[in-house]
C-alpha positions as CSV (number, residue, x, y, z in Angstrom):
1,M,124.5,117.9,104.2
2,N,122.4,118.8,101.2
3,K,122.8,122.3,99.7
4,L,120.2,124.6,98.2
5,V,121.7,126.3,95.1
6,K,118.8,128.4,93.9
7,A,115.3,129.7,94.9
8,A,112.4,127.5,94.0
9,T,108.6,127.7,94.5
10,V,106.0,124.9,94.6
11,G,102.3,124.7,95.5
12,F,99.2,126.6,94.4
13,D,97.1,129.5,95.8
14,E,94.2,127.2,96.6
15,K,92.3,126.1,99.7
16,Q,94.1,123.5,101.8
17,D,97.3,124.0,99.9
18,C,100.5,125.8,100.8
19,L,102.6,128.0,98.4
20,V,106.2,127.5,99.4
21,T,109.3,129.3,98.3
22,V,112.8,128.4,99.4
23,E,115.8,130.6,99.1
24,P,119.5,129.9,99.9
25,I,121.0,131.9,102.8
26,A,124.4,131.9,104.5
27,A,123.5,129.6,107.4
28,G,120.6,128.4,109.6
29,I,116.9,127.9,108.8
30,E,114.5,130.9,108.6
31,V,110.8,130.8,108.2
32,E,108.5,133.5,107.0
33,L,104.9,132.3,107.4
34,T,101.6,133.7,106.4
35,S,98.6,131.5,107.3
36,K,94.9,131.6,107.5
37,V,95.2,129.8,110.8
38,Q,98.3,131.6,112.1
39,R,96.9,132.5,115.5
40,Q,95.9,128.9,116.3
41,Y,98.6,126.9,114.5
42,G,101.3,129.4,113.4
43,K,104.0,128.0,115.9
44,H,103.2,124.4,115.0
45,I,103.5,125.1,111.3
46,E,106.8,126.9,111.7
47,E,108.2,124.0,113.8
48,L,107.0,121.6,111.2
49,I,108.7,123.5,108.4
50,V,112.0,123.7,110.3
51,R,111.8,120.0,111.2
52,T,111.2,119.0,107.6
53,V,114.2,121.0,106.4
54,K,116.4,119.5,109.0
55,E,115.3,115.9,108.4
56,A,115.9,116.5,104.7
57,G,119.5,117.3,105.5
58,Y,119.6,121.0,104.6
59,D,121.0,124.1,106.2
60,G,121.2,127.7,104.9
61,V,117.6,127.8,103.9
62,K,114.9,130.5,104.1
63,V,111.3,129.2,103.7
64,I,108.5,131.6,102.7
65,A,105.2,129.8,103.2
66,D,101.7,131.1,102.3
67,D,99.4,128.6,104.0
68,K,95.8,128.2,103.0
69,A,94.9,126.0,105.9
70,A,96.8,123.0,104.5
71,W,97.2,119.8,106.5
72,D,100.6,118.9,107.9
73,Y,101.4,116.3,105.2
74,A,100.7,118.8,102.4
75,I,102.9,121.5,104.0
76,K,105.7,118.9,104.4
77,A,105.3,117.8,100.8
78,R,105.5,121.4,99.5
79,V,108.6,122.1,101.5
80,L,110.3,118.9,100.3
81,G,109.3,119.7,96.7
82,A,110.7,123.2,96.9
83,L,114.0,121.9,98.4
84,E,114.3,119.3,95.7
85,R,113.7,121.8,92.9
86,G,116.2,124.2,94.4
87,S,119.0,121.7,94.7
88,E,121.4,120.3,92.2
89,P,119.8,117.6,89.9
90,K,120.3,114.1,91.2
91,A,122.9,111.9,89.5
92,A,121.4,109.4,87.0
93,V,120.8,106.0,88.5
94,T,121.3,102.8,86.6
95,H,118.5,100.3,87.2
96,D,119.1,96.6,87.0
97,E,116.2,95.2,84.9
98,T,117.7,91.8,84.6
99,R,117.7,90.7,88.3
100,P,115.1,87.9,88.6
101,V,112.0,88.5,90.8
102,E,112.1,86.1,93.6
103,A,108.4,85.8,94.3
104,K,106.7,84.9,91.0
105,T,103.4,84.3,92.7
106,L,102.3,85.3,96.2
107,P,99.5,83.9,98.3
108,L,97.1,86.6,99.0
109,S,96.4,87.5,102.6
110,E,92.9,87.0,104.0
111,K,92.5,90.8,103.9
112,A,93.5,91.0,100.3
113,K,91.1,88.2,99.4
114,A,88.2,90.0,101.1
115,R,88.7,93.2,99.1
116,I,86.2,94.1,96.5
117,S,86.5,96.7,93.7
118,R,82.9,97.7,93.0
119,S,84.3,101.2,92.6
120,M,87.8,102.6,92.0
121,M,87.7,106.4,92.5
122,F,90.3,108.6,90.7
123,V,92.0,111.2,92.9
124,P,94.5,113.7,91.4
125,G,97.7,113.2,93.5
126,N,98.7,116.8,93.5
127,T,95.5,118.4,94.9
128,P,95.4,118.3,98.7
129,K,91.7,119.4,98.9
130,M,90.7,116.3,96.9
131,I,93.0,114.0,98.8
132,N,91.6,115.3,102.1
133,S,88.0,114.5,101.2
134,A,88.6,111.4,99.1
135,D,87.8,108.8,101.8
136,I,84.5,110.2,102.8
137,H,82.7,109.0,99.7
138,G,83.0,105.3,100.5
139,S,84.8,104.1,97.4
140,D,86.1,100.5,97.7
141,S,89.4,101.7,96.2
142,L,91.0,105.2,95.9
143,M,93.4,105.6,93.0
144,F,95.7,108.5,93.6
145,D,96.8,109.5,90.1
146,I,100.3,110.9,89.4
147,E,100.1,110.0,85.7
148,D,97.7,111.4,83.2
149,S,96.0,114.0,85.4
150,I,99.3,115.6,86.4
151,P,101.1,118.0,84.0
152,V,104.8,117.3,83.3
153,T,105.9,120.3,85.3
154,E,104.2,118.9,88.5
155,K,105.3,115.2,88.3
156,D,107.9,115.8,91.1
157,T,105.5,117.5,93.5
158,A,102.6,115.1,92.8
159,R,104.6,112.0,93.9
160,L,105.7,113.8,97.1
161,M,102.2,114.9,97.9
162,T,100.8,111.5,97.4
163,A,103.5,109.8,99.4
164,E,103.2,112.1,102.4
165,A,99.4,111.7,102.3
166,L,99.8,107.9,102.4
167,K,102.3,108.1,105.3
168,S,100.2,110.4,107.5
169,M,96.6,109.5,106.8
170,T,94.6,106.4,107.5
171,F,92.3,105.5,104.7
172,R,89.4,103.1,105.0
173,S,89.4,102.4,101.3
174,E,92.0,100.4,99.5
175,T,94.8,102.7,98.4
176,V,96.1,102.5,94.8
177,V,98.7,104.8,93.2
178,R,98.8,105.1,89.4
179,I,102.5,105.8,88.7
180,N,104.0,106.9,85.4
181,H,105.2,104.1,83.2
182,P,108.8,103.1,84.2
183,T,110.1,102.6,80.7
184,Q,107.8,104.6,78.5
185,T,108.4,107.8,80.5
186,P,111.3,109.4,82.4
187,Y,109.2,109.6,85.6
188,G,108.3,106.1,86.5
189,Y,111.5,105.0,88.4
190,D,111.4,108.2,90.5
191,D,107.7,107.5,91.2
192,L,108.6,104.0,92.5
193,D,111.5,105.3,94.7
194,V,109.1,107.7,96.5
195,I,105.7,105.9,96.4
196,V,106.6,102.3,97.3
197,P,108.1,103.2,100.7
198,A,104.8,105.1,101.5
199,K,103.1,101.6,101.5
200,P,100.0,101.9,99.3
201,N,98.0,98.7,98.9
202,L,98.5,98.6,95.2
203,I,100.7,100.1,92.5
204,R,98.8,100.6,89.2
205,I,101.0,100.3,86.1
206,P,99.4,102.3,83.2
207,K,99.7,101.2,79.6
208,T,101.1,97.7,80.5
209,E,102.2,95.9,77.4
210,D,104.6,93.2,78.6
211,V,105.5,91.1,81.7
212,S,108.9,92.6,81.9
213,E,107.3,96.0,82.8
214,V,105.5,94.4,85.7
215,E,108.7,92.7,86.9
216,I,110.4,96.1,87.1
217,V,107.8,97.3,89.6
218,A,107.7,93.9,91.4
219,R,111.5,94.2,92.0
220,K,111.2,97.6,93.6
221,I,108.4,96.4,95.8
222,E,110.3,93.3,96.8
223,E,113.4,95.4,97.6
224,V,111.4,97.9,99.8
225,E,109.5,95.1,101.6
226,K,112.7,93.4,102.6
227,A,114.4,96.6,103.7
228,N,111.5,97.5,106.0
229,G,110.8,94.0,107.3
230,W,107.3,94.0,105.8
231,E,105.4,90.8,105.1
232,E,105.9,89.6,101.6
233,G,102.9,90.7,99.5
234,T,102.2,93.8,101.6
235,I,102.1,95.8,98.3
236,N,100.7,94.3,95.1
237,I,100.1,95.4,91.6
238,I,97.1,96.2,89.3
239,V,97.8,96.5,85.6
240,A,96.0,98.6,83.1
241,I,95.6,97.4,79.5
242,E,95.4,100.4,77.2
243,S,96.9,99.2,73.9
244,V,96.6,96.5,71.3
245,K,100.0,95.2,72.3
246,G,98.9,95.0,75.9
247,L,95.8,93.2,75.0
248,Y,97.8,90.7,72.8
249,N,99.9,89.8,75.9
250,V,97.1,90.1,78.5
251,R,97.1,86.4,79.6
252,E,100.9,86.5,80.5
253,I,100.5,89.9,82.1
254,C,97.8,88.6,84.4
255,H,100.1,85.9,85.6
256,A,103.0,88.3,86.3
257,P,104.5,88.8,89.8
258,R,102.2,90.4,92.4
259,V,99.4,91.1,89.9
260,V,96.1,90.9,91.8
261,G,93.9,93.0,89.4
262,I,93.5,94.3,85.9
263,A,91.7,97.4,84.5
264,L,90.8,98.6,81.1
265,G,92.0,102.0,79.9
266,A,89.7,102.9,77.1
267,E,90.8,106.2,75.6
268,D,94.4,105.1,74.8
269,Y,93.1,101.8,73.6
270,R,90.6,103.5,71.2
271,A,93.4,105.7,69.9
272,D,95.6,102.6,69.3
273,L,92.7,100.8,67.6
274,R,92.2,103.9,65.4
275,T,88.6,104.2,66.2
276,G,86.3,106.6,68.1
277,K,83.8,106.5,70.9
278,S,80.4,105.0,70.3
279,K,77.3,104.4,72.4
280,P,77.1,101.5,73.2
281,A,80.9,101.1,73.2
282,V,81.1,98.3,70.6
283,E,84.7,99.1,70.0
284,L,85.5,97.9,73.5
285,T,83.7,94.6,73.3
286,F,86.7,92.4,72.4
287,A,89.0,94.2,74.8
288,R,86.5,93.8,77.7
289,Q,85.9,90.2,77.1
290,S,89.6,89.4,76.6
291,I,90.8,91.0,79.8
292,L,87.9,89.5,81.7
293,L,88.8,86.0,80.5
294,A,92.5,86.5,81.3
295,A,91.5,87.8,84.8
296,R,89.3,84.9,85.5
297,E,91.8,82.3,84.3
298,A,94.4,84.0,86.6
299,G,92.0,84.4,89.5
300,I,92.4,88.2,89.8
301,R,90.0,91.2,90.0
302,C,88.8,92.9,86.8
303,V,87.8,96.6,86.8
304,D,86.2,98.4,83.8
305,T,87.2,101.8,82.4
306,V,85.7,105.1,83.4
307,F,82.4,106.6,82.2
308,S,83.4,110.2,81.4
309,D,80.0,111.9,81.2
310,V,79.3,112.7,84.9
311,K,76.0,114.5,83.9
312,D,74.6,111.2,82.5
313,P,73.9,109.0,85.6
314,E,71.4,106.9,83.6
315,G,74.1,106.1,81.0
316,F,76.5,105.3,83.7
317,V,74.2,102.8,85.4
318,E,73.3,101.2,82.1
319,E,77.0,100.7,81.4
320,V,77.7,99.3,84.9
321,Q,74.8,96.9,84.5
322,Y,76.2,95.8,81.1
323,I,79.7,95.1,82.5
324,K,78.3,93.3,85.5
325,A,76.5,91.0,83.1
326,L,79.8,90.4,81.3
327,G,81.4,89.4,84.7
328,F,83.4,92.4,85.8
329,D,84.0,93.1,89.4
330,G,83.7,96.9,89.4
331,K,83.9,100.2,87.6
332,S,86.4,103.0,87.6
333,C,84.9,106.3,88.8
334,I,85.8,109.9,88.1
335,H,83.2,111.6,90.3
336,P,81.9,110.8,93.8
337,S,78.3,110.7,92.5
338,Q,79.2,107.6,90.5
339,I,80.3,105.5,93.5
340,K,76.9,104.8,95.1
341,L,75.4,104.0,91.6
342,A,78.2,101.4,91.0
343,H,77.8,99.9,94.5
344,K,74.0,99.5,94.0
345,V,74.6,97.5,90.8
346,F,77.4,95.4,92.1
347,T,76.1,94.7,95.6
348,P,73.8,91.7,95.9
349,D,70.3,92.6,96.9
350,E,68.2,91.0,99.6
351,K,66.5,88.7,97.2
352,E,69.8,87.4,95.7
353,I,71.3,86.9,99.1
354,A,68.2,85.0,100.5
355,H,68.1,82.8,97.4
356,S,71.9,82.1,97.6
357,V,71.6,81.1,101.3
358,K,68.7,78.8,100.5
359,V,70.8,77.2,97.7
360,L,73.8,76.6,100.0
361,N,71.6,75.2,102.9
362,S,69.6,73.0,100.6
363,Y,72.6,71.6,98.8
364,A,74.4,70.8,102.0
365,D,71.3,69.2,103.4
366,A,70.9,67.1,100.2
367,L,74.5,65.9,100.4
368,K,74.1,65.0,104.1
369,N,71.0,62.9,103.4
370,N,72.3,61.4,100.1
371,K,69.6,63.0,98.0
372,G,70.3,62.6,94.2
373,V,68.0,65.4,93.0
374,I,68.2,68.9,94.5
375,A,65.6,71.7,93.8
376,V,65.2,75.1,95.2
377,D,62.0,77.1,94.4
378,G,61.1,74.5,91.8
379,K,64.4,74.8,89.9
380,M,67.1,72.1,89.8
381,I,70.5,73.1,91.3
382,D,73.9,71.7,90.7
383,G,77.6,72.5,91.3
384,P,77.9,75.7,89.3
385,I,74.8,77.2,90.8
386,V,76.1,76.4,94.3
387,V,79.4,78.1,93.4
388,R,77.6,81.2,92.2
389,A,75.5,81.2,95.4
390,Q,78.7,81.1,97.5
391,R,80.2,84.0,95.5
392,I,77.1,86.1,96.1
393,V,77.3,85.5,99.8
394,D,81.0,86.3,99.8
395,K,80.4,89.6,97.9
396,A,77.6,90.6,100.3
397,R,79.9,90.1,103.3
398,A,82.7,92.0,101.6
399,A,80.3,94.8,101.2
400,G,79.6,94.8,104.9
401,I,76.3,92.9,104.8
402,K,75.8,90.3,107.6
403,V,74.8,86.9,106.0
404,E,74.1,83.7,108.1
405,V,74.4,80.3,106.5
406,D,73.9,76.9,108.2
407,E,77.0,75.5,109.8
408,G,79.0,73.5,107.3
409,A,76.9,74.6,104.3
410,E,79.5,76.9,102.7
411,I,82.1,75.9,100.2
412,N,85.5,77.4,99.3
413,V,85.5,79.1,95.9
414,K,88.3,80.6,93.9
């Protein structure tokens, strides 16, 4: 049985949140609830609080909850956070960083292969209101952030809030959690202990500089997958390059266990490079090209850094067009208004799709009839053009567009 040793308060006086205070009492569980929806859901909320306290293994607790129409997962996360803060600190755990990772490379599932990352929307992991509405904007990936957007004083509650949201909600978008770095900060291992069992699609490692850092995360994922009987490769990793050292080791990092994507973190990289922000961002040219080449050689996704000026949609589109021309798969977004703009640039249009279908059909027909010269719309086509056409068709389908190609005309591309 766990014991509460002091009073503790977590949460914020904001819509869809719940301000929770726990106090030690002699025995039993008492609940004092104030709620905007007390008449309709008061009994349900009280039962949820009692059940959460019991399942956490506590007795002798009074819970004072000021509910602002929070969803169940948020109430549960706040209660768990308050209990944790009011308990004795956990004993330090020694982590075995030498155990080899069994699965160096994992075959991606068909679902993982079909994923696209035209947009990766940042969502603060400690703000229920933003978590609740995150999925309605249609981002390909949702990145719940418990790193830079969370103050040190709220790291503990952010990981709990994010984990409970992942456990209780069904997201249409790919779910990504940006944890705190496991060796550069004191929070990363605790993040892994709480977040990995919540089963996000991806763990994002910030400020990745070495393969050994990826292996730490891969070990934890491997351990949790086995313990739960999940299919190997259920959870994968996206790395973020944000330093000169990380860029120096980028090729090896892209081949590290479970890595299926890479992203650029520009602000920390600029600081490490001892430069500022320019327009266009010439200081990022080498980094962008380097991580892109490493990603393509490893066969993984490549996502660009954020565009921070949400009041400059024209500048955002211009930058997205530029990184698409370089070869990037998508853009990190910090505001919902950026998602549709990114999708418009990265989604093949009708003309591109029609031409690609024509290329695939014509090439297949030429091979079938032993034609030596193949032309489409007056232009010669060869192997690389056919590969590009297939990739455009694949991208269109991944974006939900129905594309029909003659039977046997399609090819398998990496």
